[in-house]
N, CA, C and O of each residue as an XYZ file, in Angstrom:
836
protein
N       0.847     -1.195      0.000
C       0.000      0.000      0.000
C       0.884      1.248      0.000
O       1.854      1.332      0.753
N       0.543      2.203     -0.842
C       1.297      3.451     -0.905
C       1.144      4.228      0.402
O       0.043      4.334      0.942
N       2.253      4.768      0.905
C       2.239      5.527      2.150
C       2.721      6.956      1.875
O       3.848      7.158      1.421
N       1.871      7.933      2.148
C       2.234      9.340      2.023
C       2.238      9.972      3.412
O       1.274      9.831      4.165
N       3.305     10.656      3.744
C       3.385     11.349      5.023
C       2.972     12.810      4.841
O       2.816     13.289      3.717
N       2.798     13.504      5.956
C       2.501     14.930      5.900
C       3.603     15.679      5.160
O       3.335     16.630      4.427
N       4.849     15.240      5.360
C       5.972     15.877      4.669
C       5.883     15.650      3.160
O       6.192     16.548      2.377
N       5.463     14.459      2.756
C       5.303     14.168      1.327
C       4.241     15.083      0.711
O       4.430     15.639     -0.371
N       3.147     15.223      1.409
C       2.058     16.056      0.900
C       2.493     17.511      0.815
O       2.212     18.197     -0.169
N       3.183     17.979      1.854
C       3.646     19.373      1.878
C       4.627     19.643      0.742
O       4.649     20.744      0.192
N       5.437     18.649      0.387
C       6.461     18.827     -0.636
C       5.912     18.699     -2.057
O       6.608     19.017     -3.021
N       4.685     18.243     -2.187
C       4.121     18.016     -3.522
C       3.871     19.335     -4.246
O       3.717     20.380     -3.613
N       3.832     19.279     -5.556
C       3.487     20.449     -6.376
C       2.090     20.923     -6.000
O       1.231     20.113     -5.652
N       1.860     22.230     -6.067
C       0.654     22.841     -5.504
C      -0.641     22.234     -6.046
O      -1.514     21.861     -5.262
N      -0.783     22.127     -7.349
C      -2.025     21.616     -7.929
C      -2.215     20.144     -7.578
O      -3.330     19.708     -7.290
N      -1.128     19.384     -7.604
C      -1.193     17.979     -7.191
C      -1.683     17.873     -5.753
O      -2.536     17.044     -5.440
N      -1.135     18.724     -4.873
C      -1.529     18.711     -3.464
C      -3.012     19.084     -3.299
O      -3.732     18.456     -2.522
N      -3.460     20.113     -4.039
C      -4.872     20.498     -3.993
C      -5.773     19.334     -4.393
O      -6.761     19.037     -3.722
N      -5.417     18.684     -5.493
C      -6.226     17.568     -5.975
C      -6.248     16.415     -4.981
O      -7.298     15.834     -4.709
N      -5.086     16.095     -4.447
C      -4.983     14.972     -3.521
C      -5.802     15.209     -2.250
O      -6.639     14.387     -1.878
N      -5.554     16.331     -1.597
C      -6.197     16.577     -0.305
C      -7.702     16.754     -0.461
O      -8.466     16.324      0.403
N      -8.142     17.385     -1.555
C      -9.572     17.537     -1.774
C     -10.251     16.212     -2.070
O     -11.462     16.087     -1.890
N      -9.489     15.217     -2.525
C     -10.063     13.902     -2.804
C     -10.123     13.001     -1.572
O     -10.876     12.027     -1.555
N      -9.340     13.316     -0.544
C      -9.225     12.420      0.606
C     -10.552     12.115      1.316
O     -10.749     10.970      1.723
N     -11.469     13.073      1.486
C     -12.709     12.742      2.213
C     -13.655     11.824      1.456
O     -14.625     11.336      2.037
N     -13.399     11.575      0.166
C     -14.326     10.782     -0.624
C     -15.412     11.659     -1.225
O     -15.195     12.842     -1.485
N     -16.584     11.068     -1.444
C     -17.677     11.814     -2.050
C     -18.217     12.866     -1.091
O     -18.324     12.640      0.114
N     -18.553     14.023     -1.657
C     -19.053     15.151     -0.862
C     -20.320     15.689     -1.516
O     -20.535     15.482     -2.710
N     -21.169     16.383     -0.741
C     -22.385     16.937     -1.338
C     -22.064     18.086     -2.287
O     -21.133     18.855     -2.050
N     -22.828     18.196     -3.344
C     -22.714     19.322     -4.274
C     -23.870     20.272     -4.005
O     -25.033     19.915     -4.193
N     -23.548     21.478     -3.565
C     -24.572     22.473     -3.270
C     -24.234     23.803     -3.914
O     -23.079     24.230     -3.922
N     -25.241     24.443     -4.447
C     -25.122     25.826     -4.892
C     -25.609     26.720     -3.760
O     -26.725     26.561     -3.266
N     -24.761     27.662     -3.355
C     -25.115     28.583     -2.276
C     -25.595     29.885     -2.892
O     -24.862     30.543     -3.631
N     -26.833     30.250     -2.582
C     -27.425     31.462     -3.113
C     -27.448     32.582     -2.098
O     -27.866     32.386     -0.957
N     -26.998     33.761     -2.508
C     -27.019     34.950     -1.647
C     -27.374     36.161     -2.498
O     -27.433     36.086     -3.726
N     -27.608     37.273     -1.821
C     -27.862     38.530     -2.519
C     -27.076     39.639     -1.851
O     -27.022     39.716     -0.623
N     -26.462     40.507     -2.660
C     -25.717     41.652     -2.149
C     -26.695     42.742     -1.711
O     -27.862     42.712     -2.099
N     -26.233     43.700     -0.910
C     -27.114     44.796     -0.488
C     -27.743     45.568     -1.641
O     -28.835     46.119     -1.496
N     -27.055     45.612     -2.799
C     -27.608     46.322     -3.948
C     -28.554     45.457     -4.776
O     -29.063     45.896     -5.807
N     -28.788     44.214     -4.316
C     -29.738     43.339     -4.984
C     -29.153     42.373     -5.981
O     -29.867     41.501     -6.476
N     -27.854     42.497     -6.300
C     -27.231     41.573     -7.245
C     -27.152     40.192     -6.604
O     -26.621     40.040     -5.504
N     -27.687     39.181     -7.302
C     -27.677     37.834     -6.759
C     -26.348     37.151     -7.029
O     -25.660     37.472     -7.999
N     -25.992     36.210     -6.169
C     -24.729     35.493     -6.282
C     -25.000     34.005     -6.114
O     -25.876     33.605     -5.346
N     -24.248     33.196     -6.833
C     -24.402     31.744     -6.757
C     -23.020     31.114     -6.832
O     -22.216     31.472     -7.693
N     -22.741     30.174     -5.930
C     -21.408     29.573     -5.880
C     -21.518     28.104     -5.503
O     -22.324     27.725     -4.653
N     -20.696     27.281     -6.149
C     -20.673     25.855     -5.852
C     -19.838     25.602     -4.592
O     -18.733     26.126     -4.455
N     -20.380     24.792     -3.673
C     -19.687     24.398     -2.442
C     -19.803     22.895     -2.281
O     -20.813     22.298     -2.653
N     -18.767     22.283     -1.726
C     -18.825     20.849     -1.413
C     -18.534     20.604      0.068
O     -18.167     19.496      0.460
N     -18.700     21.643      0.884
C     -18.295     21.545      2.291
C     -19.464     21.577      3.265
O     -19.249     21.756      4.464
N     -20.696     21.408      2.788
C     -21.845     21.430      3.707
C     -21.845     20.169      4.568
O     -21.521     19.081      4.092
N     -22.211     20.326      5.839
C     -22.254     19.179      6.750
C     -23.346     19.349      7.792
O     -23.730     20.464      8.145
N     -23.837     18.209      8.277
C     -24.866     18.190      9.310
C     -24.226     18.443     10.667
O     -23.231     17.806     11.014
N     -24.794     19.374     11.440
C     -24.276     19.684     12.776
C     -25.232     19.293     13.893
O     -24.796     19.090     15.026
N     -26.508     19.184     13.608
C     -27.474     18.828     14.639
C     -28.884     18.849     14.081
O     -29.170     19.524     13.092
N     -29.766     18.094     14.738
C     -31.139     17.977     14.253
C     -32.158     18.679     15.132
O     -33.275     18.929     14.679
N     -31.820     19.004     16.357
C     -32.768     19.642     17.272
C     -32.038     20.664     18.142
O     -31.578     20.336     19.235
N     -31.931     21.921     17.647
C     -32.518     22.484     16.430
C     -31.739     22.044     15.187
O     -30.578     21.646     15.289
N     -32.379     22.117     14.008
C     -31.683     21.714     12.785
C     -30.615     22.726     12.386
O     -30.920     23.882     12.096
N     -29.364     22.280     12.375
C     -28.230     23.141     12.043
C     -27.380     22.480     10.967
O     -27.123     21.278     11.020
N     -26.952     23.262     10.002
C     -26.032     22.800      8.982
C     -24.800     23.692      8.979
O     -24.896     24.897      9.210
N     -23.644     23.095      8.717
C     -22.408     23.845      8.651
C     -21.963     24.019      7.211
O     -22.320     23.231      6.335
N     -21.185     25.053      6.982
C     -20.609     25.324      5.670
C     -19.237     25.935      5.908
O     -19.114     26.918      6.639
N     -18.204     25.363      5.298
C     -16.851     25.881      5.462
C     -16.520     26.763      4.263
O     -16.639     26.341      3.113
N     -16.103     27.996      4.552
C     -15.722     28.921      3.495
C     -14.227     29.173      3.556
O     -13.623     29.138      4.628
N     -13.644     29.426      2.412
C     -12.196     29.598      2.318
C     -11.757     30.932      2.937
O     -12.585     31.822      3.128
N     -10.472     31.076      3.250
C      -9.987     32.321      3.874
C     -10.335     33.546      3.037
O     -10.299     33.498      1.808
N     -10.668     34.630      3.704
C     -11.053     35.877      3.022
C      -9.824     36.695      2.648
O      -9.766     37.898      2.901
N      -8.842     36.030      2.044
C      -7.633     36.726      1.598
C      -7.872     37.460      0.280
O      -7.112     38.354     -0.091
N      -8.937     37.071     -0.421
C      -9.420     37.775     -1.615
C     -10.915     37.966     -1.417
O     -11.501     37.320     -0.548
N     -11.553     38.841     -2.200
C     -12.994     39.040     -2.023
C     -13.771     37.728     -2.180
O     -13.602     37.005     -3.162
N     -14.614     37.442     -1.207
C     -15.476     36.261     -1.234
C     -16.914     36.767     -1.243
O     -17.470     37.101     -0.197
N     -17.507     36.820     -2.421
C     -18.809     37.458     -2.552
C     -19.892     36.739     -1.757
O     -20.748     37.378     -1.146
N     -19.855     35.412     -1.766
C     -20.844     34.648     -0.997
C     -20.742     34.992      0.485
O     -21.745     35.285      1.136
N     -19.538     34.955      1.000
C     -19.309     35.226      2.424
C     -19.725     36.650      2.781
O     -20.396     36.866      3.790
N     -19.334     37.612      1.964
C     -19.695     39.007      2.242
C     -21.203     39.204      2.209
O     -21.753     39.915      3.050
N     -21.881     38.576      1.240
C     -23.327     38.734      1.136
C     -24.067     38.127      2.311
O     -24.996     38.736      2.843
N     -23.666     36.934      2.721
C     -24.407     36.298      3.815
C     -24.132     36.984      5.149
O     -24.987     36.979      6.034
N     -22.951     37.571      5.300
C     -22.707     38.368      6.501
C     -23.596     39.603      6.510
O     -24.079     40.020      7.562
N     -23.808     40.184      5.342
C     -24.621     41.395      5.247
C     -26.087     41.125      5.536
O     -26.718     41.872      6.284
N     -26.636     40.064      4.951
C     -28.071     39.787      5.093
C     -28.385     38.800      6.203
O     -29.492     38.793      6.741
N     -27.399     37.958      6.549
C     -27.638     36.912      7.544
C     -28.352     35.706      6.983
O     -28.639     34.762      7.719
N     -28.651     35.715      5.670
C     -29.414     34.635      5.054
C     -28.670     34.067      3.844
O     -27.948     34.782      3.150
N     -28.861     32.774      3.608
C     -28.318     32.135      2.426
C     -29.102     30.853      2.158
O     -29.818     30.358      3.029
N     -28.962     30.328      0.956
C     -29.661     29.091      0.608
C     -28.665     28.038      0.154
O     -27.637     28.352     -0.445
N     -28.987     26.778      0.449
C     -28.257     25.627     -0.068
C     -29.176     24.920     -1.051
O     -30.329     24.630     -0.732
N     -28.673     24.644     -2.233
C     -29.488     24.054     -3.286
C     -28.762     22.862     -3.893
O     -27.650     22.998     -4.402
N     -29.402     21.675     -3.837
C     -28.796     20.494     -4.444
C     -28.620     20.706     -5.947
O     -29.419     21.383     -6.593
N     -27.564     20.115     -6.481
C     -27.262     20.246     -7.908
C     -27.805     19.032     -8.655
O     -27.386     17.910     -8.373
N     -28.728     19.226     -9.603
C     -29.137     18.100    -10.449
C     -28.027     17.755    -11.434
O     -27.343     18.644    -11.943
N     -27.849     16.464    -11.701
C     -26.732     16.025    -12.532
C     -26.730     16.712    -13.893
O     -25.665     17.031    -14.423
N     -27.905     16.940    -14.461
C     -27.980     17.574    -15.782
C     -27.450     19.004    -15.765
O     -27.156     19.569    -16.819
N     -27.325     19.594    -14.568
C     -26.839     20.972    -14.451
C     -25.440     21.045    -13.857
O     -25.015     22.109    -13.409
N     -24.713     19.918    -13.848
C     -23.402     19.894    -13.207
C     -22.422     20.859    -13.862
O     -21.682     21.548    -13.161
N     -22.403     20.923    -15.179
C     -21.459     21.820    -15.861
C     -21.757     23.269    -15.520
O     -20.842     24.048    -15.250
N     -23.034     23.634    -15.531
C     -23.409     25.002    -15.188
C     -23.072     25.310    -13.734
O     -22.633     26.416    -13.417
N     -23.276     24.330    -12.845
C     -22.936     24.527    -11.433
C     -21.443     24.743    -11.257
O     -21.018     25.606    -10.490
N     -20.644     23.950    -11.975
C     -19.190     24.098    -11.875
C     -18.745     25.461    -12.408
O     -17.780     26.039    -11.907
N     -19.432     25.965    -13.403
C     -19.099     27.261    -13.993
C     -19.213     28.391    -12.977
O     -18.547     29.415    -13.128
N     -20.043     28.229    -11.943
C     -20.174     29.287    -10.923
C     -18.875     29.511    -10.161
O     -18.729     30.526     -9.480
N     -17.926     28.577    -10.265
C     -16.641     28.746     -9.567
C     -15.694     29.681    -10.308
O     -14.630     30.022     -9.792
N     -16.074     30.100    -11.518
C     -15.259     31.065    -12.256
C     -15.244     32.403    -11.513
O     -16.149     32.698    -10.732
N     -14.227     33.193    -11.761
C     -14.022     34.443    -11.011
C     -14.830     35.591    -11.615
O     -14.266     36.508    -12.212
N     -16.148     35.536    -11.458
C     -17.002     36.624    -11.933
C     -16.858     37.841    -11.021
O     -16.588     37.705     -9.828
N     -17.038     39.020    -11.589
C     -16.995     40.249    -10.810
C     -18.240     40.402     -9.939
O     -19.243     39.729    -10.175
N     -18.186     41.277     -8.939
C     -19.315     41.437     -8.027
C     -20.569     41.994     -8.689
O     -21.671     41.863     -8.158
N     -20.395     42.612     -9.844
C     -21.550     43.183    -10.546
C     -22.277     42.149    -11.403
O     -23.335     42.442    -11.961
N     -21.715     40.936    -11.513
C     -22.284     39.886    -12.358
C     -23.020     38.876    -11.484
O     -22.490     38.418    -10.472
N     -24.229     38.537    -11.876
C     -24.969     37.474    -11.202
C     -24.626     36.139    -11.843
O     -24.813     35.958    -13.046
N     -24.125     35.206    -11.046
C     -23.846     33.864    -11.562
C     -25.126     33.154    -11.977
O     -25.092     32.278    -12.842
N     -26.253     33.517    -11.373
C     -27.523     32.945    -11.824
C     -27.683     33.174    -13.329
O     -27.926     32.237    -14.090
N     -27.544     34.425    -13.741
C     -27.719     34.765    -15.154
C     -26.579     34.231    -16.003
O     -26.816     33.688    -17.082
N     -25.333     34.376    -15.530
C     -24.176     33.982    -16.325
C     -24.095     32.476    -16.532
O     -23.560     32.018    -17.542
N     -24.621     31.700    -15.582
C     -24.483     30.242    -15.628
C     -25.792     29.522    -15.938
O     -25.829     28.292    -15.958
N     -26.857     30.265    -16.178
C     -28.095     29.655    -16.638
C     -29.012     29.113    -15.570
O     -29.736     28.147    -15.809
N     -28.996     29.718    -14.387
C     -29.905     29.322    -13.324
C     -30.933     30.431    -13.077
O     -30.724     31.588    -13.442
N     -32.042     30.047    -12.452
C     -33.133     30.986    -12.214
C     -33.262     31.284    -10.727
O     -33.538     30.374     -9.945
N     -33.069     32.548    -10.310
C     -33.269     32.872     -8.890
C     -34.762     32.982     -8.582
O     -35.539     33.507     -9.380
N     -35.139     32.483     -7.426
C     -36.527     32.599     -7.002
C     -36.556     32.915     -5.505
O     -35.871     32.269     -4.712
N     -37.346     33.902     -5.137
C     -37.505     34.268     -3.724
C     -38.810     33.657     -3.219
O     -39.831     33.716     -3.904
N     -38.777     33.077     -2.036
C     -39.938     32.382     -1.492
C     -40.207     32.823     -0.064
O     -39.289     32.948      0.747
N     -41.466     33.052      0.226
C     -41.946     33.280      1.596
C     -41.180     34.370      2.332
O     -40.922     34.255      3.530
N     -40.818     35.423      1.616
C     -40.197     36.577      2.244
C     -38.767     36.378      2.687
O     -38.212     37.234      3.377
N     -38.151     35.263      2.306
C     -36.762     35.012      2.706
C     -35.834     35.891      1.883
O     -36.074     36.109      0.696
N     -34.764     36.401      2.513
C     -33.935     37.439      1.885
C     -32.895     36.910      0.905
O     -32.225     37.706      0.246
N     -32.738     35.597      0.787
C     -31.745     35.030     -0.139
C     -32.454     34.247     -1.237
O     -33.508     33.659     -0.994
N     -31.890     34.232     -2.441
C     -32.536     33.541     -3.560
C     -32.277     32.042     -3.556
O     -31.177     31.588     -3.244
N     -33.309     31.284     -3.908
C     -33.191     29.852     -4.138
C     -32.934     29.607     -5.621
O     -33.110     30.501     -6.449
N     -32.517     28.392     -5.944
C     -32.315     27.985     -7.329
C     -33.565     27.238     -7.790
O     -33.879     26.169     -7.267
N     -34.271     27.795     -8.762
C     -35.533     27.203     -9.212
C     -35.334     25.796     -9.752
O     -36.233     24.963     -9.633
N     -34.174     25.511    -10.343
C     -33.919     24.217    -10.967
C     -33.505     23.136     -9.968
O     -33.360     21.974    -10.350
N     -33.317     23.490     -8.719
C     -32.826     22.526     -7.733
C     -33.962     21.654     -7.192
O     -35.051     22.165     -6.929
N     -33.727     20.338     -7.019
C     -34.756     19.463     -6.455
C     -34.892     19.583     -4.943
O     -35.915     19.194     -4.380
N     -33.868     20.118     -4.280
C     -33.900     20.348     -2.830
C     -33.267     21.702     -2.555
O     -32.128     21.951     -2.950
N     -34.000     22.574     -1.881
C     -33.485     23.902     -1.538
C     -33.746     24.171     -0.062
O     -34.814     23.856      0.462
N     -32.758     24.756      0.594
C     -32.809     24.974      2.043
C     -32.490     26.432      2.331
O     -31.483     26.955      1.854
N     -33.335     27.085      3.103
C     -33.085     28.447      3.530
C     -32.493     28.462      4.925
O     -33.076     27.905      5.855
N     -31.330     29.099      5.080
C     -30.622     29.109      6.358
C     -30.368     30.527      6.834
O     -30.189     31.450      6.040
N     -30.357     30.674      8.154
C     -30.002     31.951      8.769
C     -28.733     31.752      9.584
O     -28.646     30.842     10.409
N     -27.752     32.615      9.343
C     -26.454     32.487     10.002
C     -26.594     32.651     11.509
O     -27.177     33.626     11.984
N     -26.052     31.684     12.262
C     -26.092     31.714     13.719
C     -24.738     32.007     14.348
O     -24.654     32.650     15.394
N     -23.688     31.534     13.707
C     -22.369     31.608     14.343
C     -21.283     31.431     13.298
O     -21.464     30.719     12.311
N     -20.155     32.086     13.526
C     -18.952     31.868     12.733
C     -17.873     31.283     13.639
O     -17.641     31.791     14.736
N     -17.221     30.229     13.191
C     -16.166     29.601     13.982
C     -14.874     29.628     13.169
O     -14.722     28.825     12.248
N     -13.934     30.533     13.484
C     -12.659     30.554     12.762
C     -11.883     29.260     12.998
O     -11.813     28.773     14.126
N     -11.311     28.711     11.952
C     -10.519     27.498     12.050
C      -9.043     27.822     11.894
O      -8.683     28.921     11.473
N      -8.191     26.866     12.234
C      -6.756     27.141     12.373
C      -6.080     27.540     11.068
O      -5.043     28.203     11.090
N      -6.651     27.146      9.927
C      -6.012     27.450      8.644
C      -6.578     28.695      7.970
O      -6.285     28.958      6.803
N      -7.390     29.465      8.702
C      -7.956     30.680      8.136
C      -9.336     30.505      7.535
O     -10.007     31.489      7.224
N      -9.767     29.259      7.368
C     -11.132     29.034      6.902
C     -12.108     29.314      8.045
O     -11.706     29.440      9.202
N     -13.393     29.407      7.704
C     -14.412     29.723      8.702
C     -15.550     28.724      8.571
O     -16.055     28.485      7.474
N     -15.951     28.141      9.696
C     -17.131     27.285      9.730
C     -18.343     28.164     10.012
O     -18.444     28.781     11.073
N     -19.253     28.214      9.056
C     -20.494     28.968      9.201
C     -21.582     28.032      9.695
O     -21.849     27.003      9.074
N     -22.206     28.381     10.800
C     -23.281     27.573     11.380
C     -24.607     28.232     11.029
O     -24.862     29.376     11.406
N     -25.448     27.502     10.306
C     -26.725     28.052      9.872
C     -27.902     27.276     10.409
O     -27.879     26.046     10.437
N     -28.936     27.987     10.837
C     -30.168     27.367     11.299
C     -31.100     27.175     10.103
O     -31.332     28.102      9.326
N     -31.623     25.971      9.970
C     -32.536     25.665      8.869
C     -33.891     26.294      9.158
O     -34.525     25.974     10.164
N     -34.338     27.191      8.278
C     -35.643     27.836      8.442
C     -36.666     27.355      7.425
O     -37.865     27.347      7.707
N     -36.205     26.954      6.244
C     -37.128     26.514      5.201
C     -36.503     25.366      4.423
O     -35.298     25.364      4.170
N     -37.322     24.389      4.043
C     -36.898     23.308      3.159
C     -37.958     23.147      2.073
O     -39.148     23.037      2.369
N     -37.523     23.135      0.822
C     -38.399     22.889     -0.322
C     -37.818     21.706     -1.096
O     -36.623     21.688     -1.393
N     -38.650     20.722     -1.424
C     -38.158     19.575     -2.170
C     -39.286     18.930     -2.955
O     -40.463     19.093     -2.635
N     -38.903     18.195     -3.989
C     -39.877     17.455     -4.767
C     -40.448     16.323     -3.908
O     -39.701     15.607     -3.241
N     -41.750     16.170     -3.928
C     -42.419     15.228     -3.029
C     -41.926     13.797     -3.200
O     -41.845     13.055     -2.221
N     -41.594     13.393     -4.433
C     -41.177     12.009     -4.662
C     -39.845     11.687     -3.999
O     -39.465     10.520     -3.907
N     -39.137     12.706     -3.540
C     -37.843     12.483     -2.913
C     -37.885     12.314     -1.411
O     -36.844     12.097     -0.790
N     -39.074     12.410     -0.800
C     -39.184     12.289      0.660
C     -39.787     10.936      1.014
O     -40.941     10.662      0.682
N     -39.007     10.086      1.689
C     -39.480      8.771      2.097
C     -40.357      8.886      3.356
O     -40.270      9.879      4.077
N     -41.202      7.872      3.622
C     -42.069      7.905      4.807
C     -41.315      8.047      6.131
O     -41.862      8.566      7.104
N     -40.044      7.581      6.171
C     -39.278      7.665      7.426
C     -38.526      8.985      7.573
O     -37.790      9.168      8.543
N     -38.699      9.906      6.625
C     -38.048     11.206      6.723
C     -36.742     11.312      5.974
O     -36.221     12.417      5.822
N     -36.189     10.206      5.498
C     -34.956     10.273      4.723
C     -35.255     10.738      3.297
O     -36.382     10.630      2.815
N     -34.234     11.250      2.645
C     -34.386     11.703      1.272
C     -33.905     10.631      0.295
O     -32.864     10.008      0.503
N     -34.666     10.428     -0.757
C     -34.278      9.521     -1.822
C     -33.485     10.345     -2.837
O     -34.047     10.887     -3.789
N     -32.185     10.429     -2.622
C     -31.345     11.293     -3.447
C     -31.244     10.807     -4.884
O     -31.028     11.602     -5.799
N     -31.400      9.496     -5.088
C     -31.394      8.984     -6.454
C     -32.627      9.485     -7.203
O     -32.516      9.956     -8.335
N     -33.796      9.387     -6.579
C     -35.025      9.855     -7.218
C     -34.976     11.356     -7.474
O     -35.544     11.841     -8.452
N     -34.306     12.081     -6.606
C     -34.203     13.535     -6.750
C     -33.180     13.945     -7.807
O     -33.177     15.090     -8.260
N     -32.311     13.012     -8.200
C     -31.290     13.341     -9.196
C     -30.164     14.183     -8.655
O     -29.504     14.900     -9.406
N     -29.933     14.103     -7.338
C     -28.888     14.894     -6.696
C     -27.487     14.432     -7.117
O     -27.245     13.239     -7.296
N     -26.582     15.382     -7.270
C     -25.200     15.130     -7.660
C     -24.286     15.170     -6.437
O     -24.554     15.902     -5.485
N     -23.213     14.388     -6.462
C     -22.170     14.520     -5.444
C     -20.846     14.819     -6.146
O     -20.727     14.679     -7.364
N     -19.857     15.234     -5.357
C     -18.570     15.700     -5.883
C     -17.438     14.864     -5.303
O     -17.455     14.509     -4.124
N     -16.452     14.552     -6.145
C     -15.189     14.010     -5.657
C     -14.086     14.977     -6.058
O     -14.065     15.489     -7.177
N     -13.176     15.218     -5.132
C     -12.100     16.163     -5.406
C     -12.639     17.545     -5.684
O     -13.599     17.988     -5.054
N     -12.013     18.231     -6.638
C     -12.405     19.590     -6.989
C     -13.335     19.673     -8.182
O     -14.045     20.664     -8.353
N     -13.336     18.621     -9.022
C     -14.039     18.772    -10.288
C     -14.737     17.513    -10.790
O     -15.118     17.449    -11.958
N     -14.911     16.514     -9.934
C     -15.592     15.293    -10.338
C     -17.040     15.297     -9.874
O     -17.300     15.371     -8.673
N     -17.981     15.220    -10.797
C     -19.414     15.227    -10.469
C     -19.987     13.846    -10.778
O     -19.741     13.287    -11.846
N     -20.755     13.302     -9.831
C     -21.189     11.917     -9.918
C     -22.694     11.785     -9.709
O     -23.295     12.512     -8.919
N     -23.290     10.836    -10.440
C     -24.679     10.468    -10.194
C     -24.748      9.634     -8.914
O     -23.793      8.942     -8.563
N     -25.873      9.704     -8.229
C     -26.081      8.944     -7.000
C     -26.686      7.585     -7.340
O     -27.656      7.504     -8.094
N     -26.114      6.524     -6.786
C     -26.613      5.168     -6.995
C     -27.554      4.765     -5.850
O     -27.508      5.365     -4.776
N     -28.408      3.750     -6.072
C     -29.298      3.287     -4.988
C     -28.479      2.850     -3.780
O     -27.475      2.157     -3.949
N     -28.873      3.231     -2.570
C     -28.086      2.883     -1.390
C     -28.411      1.492     -0.859
O     -29.474      0.939     -1.143
N     -27.484      0.934     -0.086
C     -27.783     -0.201      0.786
C     -28.097      0.400      2.143
O     -27.263      1.103      2.714
N     -29.289      0.135      2.670
C     -29.706      0.732      3.935
C     -29.735     -0.316      5.030
O     -29.985     -1.494      4.774
N     -29.474      0.130      6.268
C     -29.418     -0.769      7.414
C     -30.308     -0.237      8.530
O     -30.527      0.969      8.645
N     -30.818     -1.157      9.353
C     -31.558     -0.752     10.536
C     -30.602     -0.164     11.572
O     -29.383     -0.260     11.428
N     -31.164      0.444     12.615
C     -30.371      1.019     13.701
C     -29.440     -0.050     14.275
O     -29.884     -1.158     14.576
N     -28.154      0.273     14.427
C     -27.158     -0.693     14.887
C     -27.256     -0.917     16.392
O     -27.305      0.038     17.167
N     -27.282     -2.168     16.794
C     -27.313     -2.550     18.208
C     -26.224     -3.587     18.474
O     -25.942     -4.432     17.625
N     -25.623     -3.518     19.641
C     -24.567     -4.469     20.013
C     -25.126     -5.876     19.972
O     -26.215     -6.131     20.487
N     -24.383     -6.797     19.357
C     -24.798     -8.186     19.274
C     -25.761     -8.485     18.147
O     -26.182     -9.630     17.983
N     -26.120     -7.473     17.363
C     -27.032     -7.655     16.230
C     -26.369     -7.097     14.971
O     -26.588     -5.938     14.618
N     -25.560     -7.916     14.294
C     -24.904     -7.417     13.075
C     -25.935     -6.884     12.075
O     -26.940     -7.546     11.816
N     -25.699     -5.708     11.519
C     -26.665     -5.107     10.599
C     -26.873     -5.972      9.350
O     -25.933     -6.575      8.833
N     -28.097     -6.017      8.888
C     -28.455     -6.710      7.665
C     -29.010     -5.678      6.692
O     -29.888     -4.896      7.057
N     -28.519     -5.665      5.481
C     -28.993     -4.697      4.497
C     -30.445     -4.945      4.119
O     -30.928     -6.077      4.126
N     -31.127     -3.853      3.790
C     -32.532     -3.960      3.356
C     -32.767     -3.062      2.150
O     -33.881     -3.004      1.631
């Protein structure tokens, strides 16, 4: 088995290191984060760092990169306190990836990348009309991390999803929804049917269902 040490990774060429380390966690969620600037210009950016933090109250985390250059998503959500997470349908993966291009603050990625902003129920951030699952979040806390990144803690206030994607037990059928996942920095993948297991108990090896 190949063995890479921290020193090996540090010594690697920059792009190689970026690709390697971003691939280490395996598959990650693909989400478009929707925000609006104070002047009303909408912003859309692809993120693969969303994570579950708690269910009661429902909290989701999002890690944003260091603000060493202008980060329009981060600046907008700090200004309004609101943002949306929108699942990426596989058919829109190329357009979603295009949002990572360095557009100026006066340009809406919604328009430039072919997505439709939609405002719902008085929420201050735009959702993606083409997304099968959209979540409205309100910023609760910022947690600076050791490398300059920031963990944004958001409270879930609204969830919109296609009805066929909600199972009777509350889980989401991501295959039916057509949700995309990401590997590394630029790999977009279709979701396959899962193997599901009952709640794990000591002395009862899980059996797939």
